OpenMM code with the backbone's topology and positions (N, CA, C; nanometers):
from openmm import Vec3, app, unit

residues = "MET PRO VAL TYR THR GLU ILE MET LYS ILE VAL GLY PHE LYS SER LYS ASN ALA VAL HIS LYS LEU VAL ASN LYS LEU VAL ASP GLU GLY ALA LEU GLY LYS ASP SER ARG GLY ARG LEU PHE PRO ASN SER LEU LEU GLY GLU VAL PRO MET LEU GLY LEU VAL GLU ALA GLY PHE PRO SER VAL ALA GLU GLU ALA VAL LEU ASP THR ILE ASN LEU GLU ASP TYR LEU ILE LYS ASN LYS SER ALA THR TYR LEU LEU THR VAL LYS GLY ASP SER MET ILE ASP ALA GLY ILE GLN GLU GLY ASP LEU VAL ILE ALA GLU ARG LYS ASP GLU PRO LYS ILE GLY ASP ILE VAL ILE ALA GLU VAL ASP GLY GLY TRP THR MET LYS TYR PHE ARG LYS ASP LYS LYS SER GLY ALA ALA PHE LEU GLU PRO ALA ASN LYS ASN TYR LYS PRO ILE TYR PRO GLU SER SER LEU ASN VAL ALA ALA ILE VAL LYS GLY VAL ILE ARG LYS TYR".split()
positions = [
    Vec3(0.0901, -0.1127, 0.0027),
    Vec3(0.0017, 0.0020, 0.0002),
    Vec3(0.0875, 0.1251, -0.0012),
    Vec3(0.0425, 0.2280, -0.0654),
    Vec3(0.1243, 0.3551, -0.0631),
    Vec3(0.1180, 0.4186, 0.0743),
    Vec3(0.2228, 0.4994, 0.1001),
    Vec3(0.2285, 0.5742, 0.2247),
    Vec3(0.1457, 0.7026, 0.2023),
    Vec3(0.1183, 0.7790, 0.3140),
    Vec3(0.0375, 0.8983, 0.3065),
    Vec3(0.0827, 1.0001, 0.1990),
    Vec3(0.2114, 1.0284, 0.1882),
    Vec3(0.2647, 1.1206, 0.0877),
    Vec3(0.2299, 1.0734, -0.0522),
    Vec3(0.2426, 0.9461, -0.0793),
    Vec3(0.2050, 0.8964, -0.2117),
    Vec3(0.0600, 0.9055, -0.2422),
    Vec3(-0.0222, 0.8710, -0.1362),
    Vec3(-0.1713, 0.8909, -0.1545),
    Vec3(-0.2031, 1.0334, -0.1786),
    Vec3(-0.1410, 1.1219, -0.1115),
    Vec3(-0.1621, 1.2698, -0.1356),
    Vec3(-0.1410, 1.3080, -0.2744),
    Vec3(-0.0334, 1.2588, -0.3418),
    Vec3(-0.0095, 1.2840, -0.4828),
    Vec3(-0.1124, 1.2222, -0.5720),
    Vec3(-0.1449, 1.0923, -0.5438),
    Vec3(-0.2320, 1.0108, -0.6245),
    Vec3(-0.3733, 1.0845, -0.6352),
    Vec3(-0.4288, 1.1218, -0.5171),
    Vec3(-0.5595, 1.1771, -0.5122),
    Vec3(-0.5663, 1.3310, -0.5308),
    Vec3(-0.4476, 1.3944, -0.5353),
    Vec3(-0.4454, 1.5377, -0.5564),
    Vec3(-0.4714, 1.6233, -0.4361),
    Vec3(-0.4572, 1.5637, -0.3122),
    Vec3(-0.4746, 1.6463, -0.1905),
    Vec3(-0.3509, 1.7289, -0.1656),
    Vec3(-0.3721, 1.8383, -0.0949),
    Vec3(-0.2649, 1.9283, -0.0725),
    Vec3(-0.2033, 1.9124, 0.0716),
    Vec3(-0.2643, 1.8285, 0.1514),
    Vec3(-0.2171, 1.8081, 0.2892),
    Vec3(-0.2274, 1.6630, 0.3321),
    Vec3(-0.1388, 1.6196, 0.4208),
    Vec3(-0.1382, 1.4894, 0.4803),
    Vec3(-0.2618, 1.4710, 0.5698),
    Vec3(-0.3135, 1.5842, 0.6271),
    Vec3(-0.4266, 1.5778, 0.7125),
    Vec3(-0.5481, 1.5307, 0.6356),
    Vec3(-0.5593, 1.5792, 0.5183),
    Vec3(-0.6789, 1.5371, 0.4272),
    Vec3(-0.6659, 1.3809, 0.3970),
    Vec3(-0.5394, 1.3317, 0.3705),
    Vec3(-0.5163, 1.1959, 0.3460),
    Vec3(-0.5451, 1.1167, 0.4785),
    Vec3(-0.5032, 1.1668, 0.5913),
    Vec3(-0.5330, 1.1070, 0.7179),
    Vec3(-0.6864, 1.0766, 0.7375),
    Vec3(-0.7644, 1.1851, 0.7035),
    Vec3(-0.9065, 1.1765, 0.7178),
    Vec3(-0.9689, 1.0714, 0.6239),
    Vec3(-0.9191, 1.0681, 0.4968),
    Vec3(-0.9602, 0.9772, 0.3992),
    Vec3(-0.9321, 0.8311, 0.4398),
    Vec3(-0.8131, 0.8121, 0.4895),
    Vec3(-0.7640, 0.6760, 0.5351),
    Vec3(-0.8478, 0.6352, 0.6490),
    Vec3(-0.8746, 0.7191, 0.7454),
    Vec3(-0.9584, 0.6845, 0.8626),
    Vec3(-1.1015, 0.6481, 0.8196),
    Vec3(-1.1501, 0.7246, 0.7228),
    Vec3(-1.2856, 0.6919, 0.6737),
    Vec3(-1.2891, 0.5484, 0.6009),
    Vec3(-1.1820, 0.5221, 0.5266),
    Vec3(-1.1731, 0.3877, 0.4639),
    Vec3(-1.1550, 0.2782, 0.5637),
    Vec3(-1.0792, 0.3094, 0.6698),
    Vec3(-1.0698, 0.2095, 0.7815),
    Vec3(-1.2065, 0.1836, 0.8518),
    Vec3(-1.2709, 0.2961, 0.8819),
    Vec3(-1.4020, 0.2843, 0.9436),
    Vec3(-1.5028, 0.2074, 0.8564),
    Vec3(-1.4970, 0.2238, 0.7277),
    Vec3(-1.5863, 0.1535, 0.6338),
    Vec3(-1.5478, 0.0106, 0.6116),
    Vec3(-1.4226, -0.0305, 0.6589),
    Vec3(-1.3830, -0.1619, 0.6390),
    Vec3(-1.3062, -0.1964, 0.5137),
    Vec3(-1.2802, -0.0948, 0.4337),
    Vec3(-1.2125, -0.1138, 0.3056),
    Vec3(-1.0626, -0.1352, 0.3312),
    Vec3(-1.0086, -0.0631, 0.4348),
    Vec3(-0.8618, -0.0734, 0.4667),
    Vec3(-0.8501, -0.1140, 0.6139),
    Vec3(-0.7337, -0.1740, 0.6485),
    Vec3(-0.7002, -0.2016, 0.7854),
    Vec3(-0.5629, -0.1495, 0.8101),
    Vec3(-0.5299, -0.1492, 0.9434),
    Vec3(-0.3940, -0.1082, 0.9874),
    Vec3(-0.3434, -0.2143, 1.0758),
    Vec3(-0.2119, -0.2449, 1.0493),
    Vec3(-0.1451, -0.3456, 1.1343),
    Vec3(-0.0947, -0.2754, 1.2600),
    Vec3(-0.0230, -0.3464, 1.3445),
    Vec3(0.0270, -0.2955, 1.4772),
    Vec3(0.1245, -0.1815, 1.4514),
    Vec3(0.1890, -0.1646, 1.3397),
    Vec3(0.2850, -0.0589, 1.3077),
    Vec3(0.2197, 0.0566, 1.2392),
    Vec3(0.0807, 0.0461, 1.2175),
    Vec3(0.0161, 0.1539, 1.1529),
    Vec3(0.0230, 0.1473, 0.9976),
    Vec3(0.0758, 0.0379, 0.9427),
    Vec3(0.0853, 0.0243, 0.7981),
    Vec3(-0.0536, -0.0208, 0.7472),
    Vec3(-0.0916, 0.0375, 0.6306),
    Vec3(-0.2139, 0.0041, 0.5746),
    Vec3(-0.2140, -0.1266, 0.4918),
    Vec3(-0.3309, -0.1958, 0.4925),
    Vec3(-0.3466, -0.3121, 0.4088),
    Vec3(-0.4973, -0.3154, 0.3592),
    Vec3(-0.5151, -0.3668, 0.2375),
    Vec3(-0.6560, -0.3771, 0.1925),
    Vec3(-0.7326, -0.4840, 0.2627),
    Vec3(-0.8515, -0.4655, 0.3018),
    Vec3(-0.9293, -0.5565, 0.3737),
    Vec3(-0.9915, -0.6624, 0.2862),
    Vec3(-1.0325, -0.6256, 0.1621),
    Vec3(-1.0943, -0.7234, 0.0752),
    Vec3(-1.0594, -0.6870, -0.0723),
    Vec3(-0.9981, -0.7853, -0.1375),
    Vec3(-0.9640, -0.7610, -0.2739),
    Vec3(-1.0525, -0.8476, -0.3665),
    Vec3(-1.1035, -0.9586, -0.3173),
    Vec3(-1.1599, -1.0568, -0.4018),
    Vec3(-1.3221, -1.0498, -0.3978),
    Vec3(-1.3790, -1.0016, -0.2919),
    Vec3(-1.5230, -1.0041, -0.2788),
    Vec3(-1.5732, -1.1515, -0.2572),
    Vec3(-1.7070, -1.1667, -0.2763),
    Vec3(-1.7621, -1.2962, -0.2542),
    Vec3(-1.7887, -1.3653, -0.3829),
    Vec3(-1.7751, -1.5034, -0.3804),
    Vec3(-1.8013, -1.5905, -0.4955),
    Vec3(-1.9051, -1.6846, -0.4597),
    Vec3(-2.0022, -1.7176, -0.5473),
    Vec3(-2.1115, -1.8170, -0.5079),
    Vec3(-2.0472, -1.9567, -0.4912),
    Vec3(-2.1009, -2.0250, -0.3874),
    Vec3(-2.0638, -2.1628, -0.3548),
    Vec3(-2.1800, -2.2488, -0.4020),
    Vec3(-2.1547, -2.3298, -0.5099),
    Vec3(-2.2592, -2.4017, -0.5709),
    Vec3(-2.2821, -2.5433, -0.5142),
    Vec3(-2.1800, -2.6034, -0.4496),
    Vec3(-2.1990, -2.7429, -0.3982),
    Vec3(-2.0762, -2.8139, -0.4138),
    Vec3(-2.0868, -2.9471, -0.4315),
    Vec3(-1.9744, -3.0381, -0.4388),
    Vec3(-1.9571, -3.0843, -0.5820),
    Vec3(-1.8400, -3.1334, -0.6100),
    Vec3(-1.8147, -3.1981, -0.7367),
    Vec3(-1.7351, -3.3298, -0.7039),
    Vec3(-1.7742, -3.4350, -0.7720),
    Vec3(-1.7105, -3.5613, -0.7521),
    Vec3(-1.5750, -3.5666, -0.8178),
    Vec3(-1.4765, -3.6149, -0.7455),
    Vec3(-1.3459, -3.6319, -0.7978),
    Vec3(-1.3232, -3.7798, -0.8319),
    Vec3(-1.4271, -3.8618, -0.7954),
    Vec3(-1.4185, -4.0073, -0.8193),
    Vec3(-1.5131, -4.0445, -0.9374),
    Vec3(-1.6105, -4.1271, -0.9070),
    Vec3(-1.7075, -4.1685, -1.0048),
    Vec3(-1.8078, -4.0553, -1.0280),
    Vec3(-1.8485, -4.0329, -1.1546),
    Vec3(-1.9465, -3.9252, -1.1844),
    Vec3(-2.0795, -3.9528, -1.1134),
    Vec3(-2.1443, -3.8469, -1.0778),
    Vec3(-2.2785, -3.8519, -1.0111),
    Vec3(-2.3581, -3.7359, -1.0645),
    Vec3(-2.4940, -3.7421, -1.0437),
    Vec3(-2.5839, -3.6473, -1.0805),
    Vec3(-2.5612, -3.5255, -0.9941),
    Vec3(-2.5534, -3.4094, -1.0542),
    Vec3(-2.5279, -3.2861, -0.9771),
    Vec3(-2.6420, -3.1882, -1.0103),
    Vec3(-2.6850, -3.1183, -0.9010),
    Vec3(-2.7783, -3.0153, -0.9229),
    Vec3(-2.7127, -2.8893, -0.8763),
    Vec3(-2.7268, -2.7817, -0.9649),
    Vec3(-2.6667, -2.6592, -0.9398),
    Vec3(-2.7613, -2.5731, -0.8537),
    Vec3(-2.7146, -2.5319, -0.7364),
    Vec3(-2.7994, -2.4454, -0.6500),
    Vec3(-2.6982, -2.3576, -0.5689),
    Vec3(-2.7255, -2.2295, -0.5649),
    Vec3(-2.6336, -2.1517, -0.4842),
    Vec3(-2.6573, -2.1857, -0.3355),
    Vec3(-2.5605, -2.2434, -0.2726),
    Vec3(-2.5758, -2.2776, -0.1325),
    Vec3(-2.5329, -2.1680, -0.0448),
    Vec3(-2.4401, -2.0853, -0.0826),
    Vec3(-2.3852, -1.9826, 0.0011),
    Vec3(-2.2908, -1.8999, -0.0816),
    Vec3(-2.2312, -1.8049, -0.0231),
    Vec3(-2.1188, -1.7366, -0.0905),
    Vec3(-2.0009, -1.7398, 0.0022),
    Vec3(-1.8850, -1.7325, -0.0576),
    Vec3(-1.7611, -1.7375, 0.0309),
    Vec3(-1.6709, -1.6261, -0.0156),
    Vec3(-1.6105, -1.5583, 0.0736),
    Vec3(-1.5082, -1.4612, 0.0482),
    Vec3(-1.3809, -1.5331, 0.0458),
    Vec3(-1.3117, -1.5437, -0.0689),
    Vec3(-1.1868, -1.6218, -0.0758),
    Vec3(-1.0742, -1.5628, 0.0101),
    Vec3(-1.0726, -1.4335, 0.0189),
    Vec3(-0.9696, -1.3748, 0.1049),
    Vec3(-0.9826, -1.4102, 0.2494),
    Vec3(-1.1137, -1.4108, 0.2951),
    Vec3(-1.1348, -1.4432, 0.4382),
    Vec3(-1.1102, -1.5922, 0.4560),
    Vec3(-1.1376, -1.6790, 0.3592),
    Vec3(-1.1163, -1.8164, 0.3630),
    Vec3(-0.9647, -1.8546, 0.3696),
    Vec3(-0.8869, -1.7847, 0.2892),
    Vec3(-0.7469, -1.8152, 0.2790),
    Vec3(-0.6567, -1.7395, 0.3730),
    Vec3(-0.6980, -1.6319, 0.4261),
    Vec3(-0.6074, -1.5459, 0.5065),
    Vec3(-0.6734, -1.5181, 0.6422),
    Vec3(-0.6171, -1.5677, 0.7509),
    Vec3(-0.6698, -1.5426, 0.8875),
    Vec3(-0.6188, -1.4223, 0.9526),
    Vec3(-0.4890, -1.3945, 0.9268),
    Vec3(-0.4250, -1.2814, 0.9946),
    Vec3(-0.3616, -1.1934, 0.8857),
    Vec3(-0.4345, -1.1037, 0.8365),
    Vec3(-0.3939, -1.0188, 0.7224),
    Vec3(-0.2611, -0.9421, 0.7432),
    Vec3(-0.2485, -0.8916, 0.8602),
    Vec3(-0.1270, -0.8065, 0.8860),
    Vec3(0.0006, -0.8940, 0.8930),
    Vec3(-0.0145, -1.0215, 0.9135),
    Vec3(0.1070, -1.1117, 0.9234),
    Vec3(0.1179, -1.2050, 0.8031),
    Vec3(0.0441, -1.1798, 0.6940),
    Vec3(0.0335, -1.2719, 0.5889),
    Vec3(0.0890, -1.2131, 0.4589),
    Vec3(0.1598, -1.2853, 0.3810),
    Vec3(0.2123, -1.2416, 0.2532),
    Vec3(0.2191, -1.3583, 0.1527),
    Vec3(0.2345, -1.3257, 0.0287),
    Vec3(0.2446, -1.4293, -0.0844),
    Vec3(0.3833, -1.4382, -0.1279),
    Vec3(0.4204, -1.5553, -0.1682),
    Vec3(0.5533, -1.5786, -0.2312),
    Vec3(0.5256, -1.6642, -0.3576),
    Vec3(0.6096, -1.6331, -0.4629),
    Vec3(0.6026, -1.7240, -0.5789),
    Vec3(0.7048, -1.8353, -0.5620),
    Vec3(0.6604, -1.9596, -0.5876),
    Vec3(0.7506, -2.0775, -0.5679),
    Vec3(0.8489, -2.0886, -0.6868),
    Vec3(0.9746, -2.1133, -0.6609),
    Vec3(1.0731, -2.1427, -0.7605),
    Vec3(1.1342, -2.2712, -0.7203),
    Vec3(1.1409, -2.3689, -0.8111),
    Vec3(1.2040, -2.4950, -0.7826),
    Vec3(1.0995, -2.6008, -0.7676),
    Vec3(1.1516, -2.7300, -0.7449),
    Vec3(1.0582, -2.8420, -0.7366),
    Vec3(1.0818, -2.9332, -0.6114),
    Vec3(1.1372, -2.8706, -0.5114),
    Vec3(1.1753, -2.9467, -0.3901),
    Vec3(1.0536, -2.9832, -0.3055),
    Vec3(0.9327, -2.9227, -0.3345),
    Vec3(0.8174, -2.9496, -0.2534),
    Vec3(0.7041, -3.0106, -0.3444),
    Vec3(0.7435, -3.0689, -0.4618),
    Vec3(0.6512, -3.1181, -0.5510),
    Vec3(0.5576, -3.2311, -0.4989),
    Vec3(0.6139, -3.3146, -0.4124),
    Vec3(0.5338, -3.4205, -0.3548),
    Vec3(0.4371, -3.3746, -0.2462),
    Vec3(0.4498, -3.2454, -0.2032),
    Vec3(0.3525, -3.1895, -0.1182),
    Vec3(0.2477, -3.1079, -0.1955),
    Vec3(0.2501, -3.1242, -0.3216),
    Vec3(0.1585, -3.0601, -0.4202),
    Vec3(0.1884, -2.9132, -0.4484),
    Vec3(0.3092, -2.8684, -0.4167),
    Vec3(0.3543, -2.7372, -0.4413),
    Vec3(0.4515, -2.7396, -0.5623),
    Vec3(0.4075, -2.6696, -0.6693),
    Vec3(0.4823, -2.6654, -0.7915),
    Vec3(0.5427, -2.5357, -0.8233),
    Vec3(0.6478, -2.5311, -0.9075),
    Vec3(0.7049, -2.4089, -0.9460),
    Vec3(0.5996, -2.3202, -1.0100),
    Vec3(0.6024, -2.1923, -0.9746),
    Vec3(0.5034, -2.0970, -1.0316),
    Vec3(0.3795, -2.0782, -0.9445),
    Vec3(0.3599, -2.1759, -0.8521),
    Vec3(0.2511, -2.1531, -0.7556),
    Vec3(0.2750, -2.0348, -0.6703),
    Vec3(0.1692, -1.9843, -0.6054),
    Vec3(0.1844, -1.8855, -0.5022),
    Vec3(0.1599, -1.9580, -0.3679),
    Vec3(0.2415, -1.9263, -0.2633),
    Vec3(0.2110, -1.9826, -0.1330),
    Vec3(0.1664, -1.8649, -0.0440),
    Vec3(0.0740, -1.8970, 0.0421),
    Vec3(0.0259, -1.7958, 0.1377),
    Vec3(0.1005, -1.8318, 0.2666),
    Vec3(0.1828, -1.7373, 0.3149),
    Vec3(0.2705, -1.7588, 0.4323),
    Vec3(0.2298, -1.6605, 0.5364),
    Vec3(0.2229, -1.7102, 0.6595),
    Vec3(0.1896, -1.6289, 0.7810),
    Vec3(0.3004, -1.6316, 0.8783),
    Vec3(0.3448, -1.5062, 0.9103),
    Vec3(0.4544, -1.4934, 1.0146),
    Vec3(0.4129, -1.5512, 1.1440),
    Vec3(0.4948, -1.6429, 1.1892),
    Vec3(0.4665, -1.7075, 1.3166),
    Vec3(0.5987, -1.7423, 1.3890),
    Vec3(0.6002, -1.7475, 1.5172),
    Vec3(0.7254, -1.7687, 1.5909),
    Vec3(0.7579, -1.9221, 1.5959),
    Vec3(0.6651, -2.0006, 1.6385),
    Vec3(0.6896, -2.1423, 1.6641),
    Vec3(0.6198, -2.2315, 1.5696),
    Vec3(0.6930, -2.2914, 1.4824),
    Vec3(0.6314, -2.3925, 1.3945),
    Vec3(0.6069, -2.5268, 1.4634),
    Vec3(0.5143, -2.6028, 1.4168),
    Vec3(0.4936, -2.7431, 1.4693),
    Vec3(0.5698, -2.8331, 1.3748),
    Vec3(0.6116, -2.9429, 1.4241),
    Vec3(0.6776, -3.0480, 1.3484),
    Vec3(0.5759, -3.0893, 1.2354),
    Vec3(0.6291, -3.0804, 1.1136),
    Vec3(0.5437, -3.1205, 0.9981),
    Vec3(0.4899, -2.9968, 0.9207),
    Vec3(0.5028, -2.8833, 0.9865),
    Vec3(0.4524, -2.7599, 0.9128),
    Vec3(0.5446, -2.7331, 0.7958),
    Vec3(0.4902, -2.6819, 0.6893),
    Vec3(0.5726, -2.6317, 0.5774),
    Vec3(0.6072, -2.4886, 0.6146),
    Vec3(0.7362, -2.4603, 0.6187),
    Vec3(0.7828, -2.3304, 0.6654),
    Vec3(0.8658, -2.2534, 0.5562),
    Vec3(0.8694, -2.1259, 0.5780),
    Vec3(0.9589, -2.0356, 0.5056),
    Vec3(1.0730, -2.0101, 0.6079),
    Vec3(1.2006, -2.0508, 0.5804),
    Vec3(1.3019, -2.0454, 0.6770),
    Vec3(1.4286, -1.9900, 0.6158),
    Vec3(1.5050, -1.9220, 0.6986),
    Vec3(1.6411, -1.8827, 0.6607),
    Vec3(1.7320, -1.9863, 0.7319),
    Vec3(1.8131, -2.0501, 0.6447),
    Vec3(1.9001, -2.1551, 0.7007),
    Vec3(2.0437, -2.1157, 0.6483),
    Vec3(2.1317, -2.0905, 0.7446),
    Vec3(2.2728, -2.0584, 0.7149),
    Vec3(2.2847, -1.9499, 0.6165),
    Vec3(2.1930, -1.8468, 0.6237),
    Vec3(2.2016, -1.7281, 0.5381),
    Vec3(2.1170, -1.7355, 0.4108),
    Vec3(2.0616, -1.8526, 0.3775),
    Vec3(1.9779, -1.8557, 0.2608),
    Vec3(1.8325, -1.8918, 0.2896),
    Vec3(1.7469, -1.8598, 0.2013),
    Vec3(1.5973, -1.8757, 0.2264),
    Vec3(1.5467, -2.0017, 0.1496),
    Vec3(1.4579, -2.0650, 0.2116),
    Vec3(1.3959, -2.1894, 0.1445),
    Vec3(1.2620, -2.2203, 0.2053),
    Vec3(1.1815, -2.3081, 0.1360),
    Vec3(1.0521, -2.3551, 0.1865),
    Vec3(1.0646, -2.5088, 0.1967),
    Vec3(1.0492, -2.5611, 0.3190),
    Vec3(1.0532, -2.7057, 0.3364),
    Vec3(0.9688, -2.7477, 0.4529),
    Vec3(0.9545, -2.8775, 0.4798),
    Vec3(0.8925, -2.9213, 0.5996),
    Vec3(0.9869, -2.8935, 0.7216),
    Vec3(0.9271, -2.8616, 0.8338),
    Vec3(0.9982, -2.8399, 0.9579),
    Vec3(1.0040, -2.9714, 1.0313),
    Vec3(1.1179, -3.0230, 1.0637),
    Vec3(1.1311, -3.1462, 1.1373),
    Vec3(1.2285, -3.1334, 1.2543),
    Vec3(1.2277, -3.2329, 1.3423),
    Vec3(1.3291, -3.2338, 1.4533),
    Vec3(1.3786, -3.3823, 1.4626),
    Vec3(1.5076, -3.3874, 1.4740),
    Vec3(1.5673, -3.5152, 1.4933),
    Vec3(1.5204, -3.5829, 1.6185),
    Vec3(1.4828, -3.7120, 1.6074),
    Vec3(1.4300, -3.7888, 1.7233),
    Vec3(1.5305, -3.8037, 1.8318),
    Vec3(1.6543, -3.8218, 1.8030),
    Vec3(1.7561, -3.8418, 1.9103),
    Vec3(1.8036, -3.7149, 1.9641),
    Vec3(1.8465, -3.6219, 1.8856),
    Vec3(1.9122, -3.5000, 1.9363),
    Vec3(1.8098, -3.3855, 1.9578),
    Vec3(1.6880, -3.3926, 1.8944),
    Vec3(1.5994, -3.2800, 1.9090),
    Vec3(1.6336, -3.1633, 1.8233),
    Vec3(1.7401, -3.1700, 1.7432),
    Vec3(1.7818, -3.0613, 1.6555),
    Vec3(1.6838, -3.0500, 1.5391),
    Vec3(1.6527, -2.9193, 1.5056),
    Vec3(1.5639, -2.8915, 1.3971),
    Vec3(1.6440, -2.9012, 1.2629),
    Vec3(1.5613, -2.9488, 1.1637),
    Vec3(1.6174, -2.9511, 1.0250),
    Vec3(1.5012, -2.9290, 0.9329),
    Vec3(1.5333, -2.9190, 0.8063),
    Vec3(1.4310, -2.8923, 0.7000),
    Vec3(1.4273, -3.0154, 0.6015),
    Vec3(1.3135, -3.0596, 0.5685),
    Vec3(1.2996, -3.1727, 0.4803),
    Vec3(1.2237, -3.1374, 0.3463),
    Vec3(1.2795, -3.1610, 0.2365),
    Vec3(1.2108, -3.1416, 0.1151),
    Vec3(1.1007, -3.2464, 0.0875),
    Vec3(1.0083, -3.2220, 0.0032),
    Vec3(0.8982, -3.3136, -0.0405),
    Vec3(0.9332, -3.3594, -0.1833),
    Vec3(1.0568, -3.4012, -0.2025),
    Vec3(1.0965, -3.4543, -0.3305),
    Vec3(1.2159, -3.5432, -0.3065),
    Vec3(1.2107, -3.6716, -0.3417),
    Vec3(1.3133, -3.7716, -0.3117),
    Vec3(1.4467, -3.7424, -0.3769),
    Vec3(1.4455, -3.6472, -0.4761),
    Vec3(1.5703, -3.6083, -0.5377),
    Vec3(1.6567, -3.5063, -0.4585),
    Vec3(1.5983, -3.4640, -0.3451),
    Vec3(1.6720, -3.3623, -0.2600),
    Vec3(1.6960, -3.4246, -0.1233),
    Vec3(1.7956, -3.3803, -0.0563),
    Vec3(1.8355, -3.4236, 0.0774),
    Vec3(1.7894, -3.3278, 0.1844),
    Vec3(1.7589, -3.3748, 0.3041),
    Vec3(1.7253, -3.2841, 0.4166),
    Vec3(1.8355, -3.1819, 0.4352),
    Vec3(1.7992, -3.0654, 0.4860),
    Vec3(1.8976, -2.9571, 0.5169),
    Vec3(1.9157, -2.9510, 0.6684),
    Vec3(2.0346, -2.9822, 0.7119),
    Vec3(2.0691, -2.9717, 0.8540),
    Vec3(2.1533, -2.8414, 0.8717),
    Vec3(2.1070, -2.7439, 0.9403),
    Vec3(2.1782, -2.6131, 0.9518),
    Vec3(2.3185, -2.6355, 1.0087),
    Vec3(2.4105, -2.5643, 0.9582),
    Vec3(2.5508, -2.5654, 1.0093),
    Vec3(2.5584, -2.4600, 1.1228),
    Vec3(2.4943, -2.3433, 1.1017),
    Vec3(2.5060, -2.2372, 1.2050),
    Vec3(2.3697, -2.1823, 1.2481),
    Vec3(2.2767, -2.1730, 1.1589),
    Vec3(2.1502, -2.1037, 1.2015),
    Vec3(2.0305, -2.1572, 1.1247),
    Vec3(1.9189, -2.1625, 1.1933),
    Vec3(1.7926, -2.1912, 1.1268),
    Vec3(1.6808, -2.1017, 1.1935),
    Vec3(1.6317, -2.0091, 1.1185),
    Vec3(1.5280, -1.9206, 1.1657),
    Vec3(1.4030, -1.9359, 1.0783),
    Vec3(1.2872, -1.9741, 1.1427),
    Vec3(1.1656, -1.9874, 1.0736),
    Vec3(1.0969, -1.8433, 1.0701),
    Vec3(1.0659, -1.8020, 0.9526),
    Vec3(1.0043, -1.6637, 0.9363),
    Vec3(0.8544, -1.6805, 0.9236),
    Vec3(0.8040, -1.7872, 0.8617),
    Vec3(0.6560, -1.7988, 0.8470),
    Vec3(0.6247, -1.9426, 0.8161),
    Vec3(0.4881, -1.9659, 0.8276),
    Vec3(0.4322, -2.1004, 0.8079),
    Vec3(0.3464, -2.0945, 0.6870),
    Vec3(0.3566, -2.1876, 0.5959),
    Vec3(0.2742, -2.1893, 0.4721),
    Vec3(0.1269, -2.2297, 0.5134),
    Vec3(0.0329, -2.1442, 0.4766),
    Vec3(-0.1013, -2.1728, 0.5080),
    Vec3(-0.1855, -2.2142, 0.3918),
    Vec3(-0.1371, -2.1936, 0.2717),
    Vec3(-0.2133, -2.2348, 0.1516),
    Vec3(-0.1345, -2.2223, 0.0244),
    Vec3(-0.1839, -2.2800, -0.0786),
    Vec3(-0.1220, -2.2762, -0.2111),
    Vec3(-0.2274, -2.2287, -0.3123),
    Vec3(-0.1861, -2.1377, -0.4023),
    Vec3(-0.2722, -2.0911, -0.5066),
    Vec3(-0.2127, -2.1310, -0.6431),
    Vec3(-0.2912, -2.1942, -0.7304),
    Vec3(-0.2382, -2.2306, -0.8561),
    Vec3(-0.3354, -2.1855, -0.9613),
    Vec3(-0.2906, -2.1244, -1.0630),
    Vec3(-0.3719, -2.0798, -1.1682),
    Vec3(-0.3449, -2.1613, -1.2952),
    Vec3(-0.4449, -2.2118, -1.3588),
    Vec3(-0.4299, -2.3008, -1.4792),
    Vec3(-0.4392, -2.2111, -1.6004),
] * unit.nanometer
topology = app.Topology()
chain = topology.addChain("A")
for resn in residues:
    res = topology.addResidue(resn, chain)
    for name in ("N", "CA", "C"):
        topology.addAtom(name, app.Element.getBySymbol(name[0]), res)
């Protein structure tokens, strides 16, 4: 999101106070939100989409189309907007987890991952996405790929988990 000075230029206001009033109105209306640092984020980008029912992924069955409900995809995919971001996947080390190159992953900043979580982590100065694991004997944390062609990553000096993957978006 743009900062107040940029908004001022975009909308043609002559003062930051006018931008402040506009932003507060948009926050009150629910169009924008503010995180704990006061940074702006959009509250809803996708709107609601009709939910029609189920589709068989096995044997075909008779289906009746009826609007059962609507769902806001953003609310469904993102629980904590101020701590969530998207990353584009590069590489194939998580292919067996259903995460392919070019997919977007929804990552949420969290302090403590659980064993088995897919994490975004800095290991020995480089960033990667892998399963978070702990050695059964030593209790030492390591990262495990979801592709048999890659080996687990045991940190030599540091392993810092920045976020936990909460979802995957793929466009066909």
